[in-house]
C-alpha positions, -999 to +999 in steps of 0.1 A: -002-002+001+027+025+005+045+016-019+018+022-046+015+057-030+046+067-030+046+058-069+016+077-071+032+105-056+059+101-081+040+105-114+026+134-102+054+152-088+068+141-126+041+151-142+033+183-126+071+191-135+063+181-179+035+204-175+056+235-168+083+224-189+066+216-218+046+248-214+080+265-206+068+284-178+091+291-143+084+276-115+084+314-110+060+316-133+032+289-120+043+302-083+032+335-091-001+329-107-006+304-081-003+330-057+026+308-034+061+318-033+084+294-055+104+281-028+066+262-017+056+252-053+092+238-057+089+217-026+056+211-040+070+193-074+105+179-058+071+162-034+085+174+001+053+187+008+020+174-003+002+199-017-037+210-004-061+204-023-073+242-040-032+240-052-039+208-075-069+219-084-057+255-098-027+231-114-055+216-132-072+240-146-040+265-155-025+232-175-061+221-184-057+183-177-083+166-150-075+155-112-075+121-128-042+127-150-028+146-125-023+125-102-021+093-127-050+076-124-053+083-164-028+081-189 
Protein backbone atom coordinates (compact mmCIF):
# COMPACT_ATOMS: atom_id res chain seq x y z
CA UNK A 1 0.00 0.00 0.00
CA UNK A 2 2.76 2.46 0.92
CA UNK A 3 4.72 1.55 -2.21
CA UNK A 4 1.64 2.23 -4.35
CA UNK A 5 1.13 5.60 -2.62
CA UNK A 6 4.77 6.56 -3.23
CA UNK A 7 4.51 5.55 -6.90
CA UNK A 8 1.38 7.68 -7.31
CA UNK A 9 3.15 10.68 -5.76
CA UNK A 10 6.15 10.19 -8.06
CA UNK A 11 3.89 10.09 -11.12
CA UNK A 12 2.13 13.26 -9.99
CA UNK A 13 5.34 15.19 -9.39
CA UNK A 14 6.83 14.03 -12.70
CA UNK A 15 3.69 15.10 -14.56
CA UNK A 16 3.65 18.49 -12.86
CA UNK A 17 7.26 19.13 -13.88
CA UNK A 18 6.72 17.92 -17.46
CA UNK A 19 3.56 20.01 -17.91
CA UNK A 20 5.25 23.13 -16.59
CA UNK A 21 8.32 22.65 -18.76
CA UNK A 22 6.41 21.71 -21.91
CA UNK A 23 4.44 24.94 -21.52
CA UNK A 24 7.70 26.89 -21.08
CA UNK A 25 6.70 28.18 -17.66
CA UNK A 26 9.23 28.66 -14.89
CA UNK A 27 8.56 27.70 -11.31
CA UNK A 28 8.60 31.43 -10.52
CA UNK A 29 5.92 32.19 -13.11
CA UNK A 30 3.67 29.32 -12.07
CA UNK A 31 4.02 30.05 -8.37
CA UNK A 32 3.04 33.67 -9.04
CA UNK A 33 -0.08 32.50 -10.91
CA UNK A 34 -0.94 30.20 -8.00
CA UNK A 35 -0.33 32.90 -5.39
CA UNK A 36 2.39 30.95 -3.55
CA UNK A 37 6.14 31.35 -3.23
CA UNK A 38 8.50 29.73 -5.72
CA UNK A 39 10.09 27.79 -2.89
CA UNK A 40 6.73 26.37 -1.83
CA UNK A 41 5.92 25.35 -5.39
CA UNK A 42 9.38 23.79 -5.84
CA UNK A 43 8.82 21.74 -2.69
CA UNK A 44 5.47 20.53 -4.03
CA UNK A 45 6.99 19.63 -7.41
CA UNK A 46 9.84 17.71 -5.75
CA UNK A 47 7.47 15.95 -3.38
CA UNK A 48 9.00 17.45 -0.24
CA UNK A 49 5.60 18.63 0.98
CA UNK A 50 2.10 17.37 0.26
CA UNK A 51 0.18 19.67 -2.05
CA UNK A 52 -3.16 21.01 -0.84
CA UNK A 53 -6.10 19.98 -3.01
CA UNK A 54 -6.87 23.64 -3.77
CA UNK A 55 -3.44 24.12 -5.35
CA UNK A 56 -3.72 20.87 -7.31
CA UNK A 57 -7.09 21.96 -8.70
CA UNK A 58 -5.66 25.37 -9.69
CA UNK A 59 -2.75 23.66 -11.47
CA UNK A 60 -5.19 21.36 -13.31
CA UNK A 61 -7.17 24.42 -14.40
CA UNK A 62 -4.02 26.29 -15.44
CA UNK A 63 -2.90 23.48 -17.74
CA UNK A 64 -6.43 22.37 -18.71
CA UNK A 65 -5.75 18.85 -17.43
CA UNK A 66 -7.87 16.55 -15.31
CA UNK A 67 -7.09 15.75 -11.71
CA UNK A 68 -7.10 12.08 -12.70
CA UNK A 69 -4.28 12.75 -15.16
CA UNK A 70 -2.23 14.81 -12.69
CA UNK A 71 -2.55 12.19 -9.99
CA UNK A 72 -1.67 9.29 -12.29
CA UNK A 73 -5.11 7.70 -12.42
CA UNK A 74 -5.22 8.06 -16.22
CA UNK A 75 -2.53 8.34 -18.86
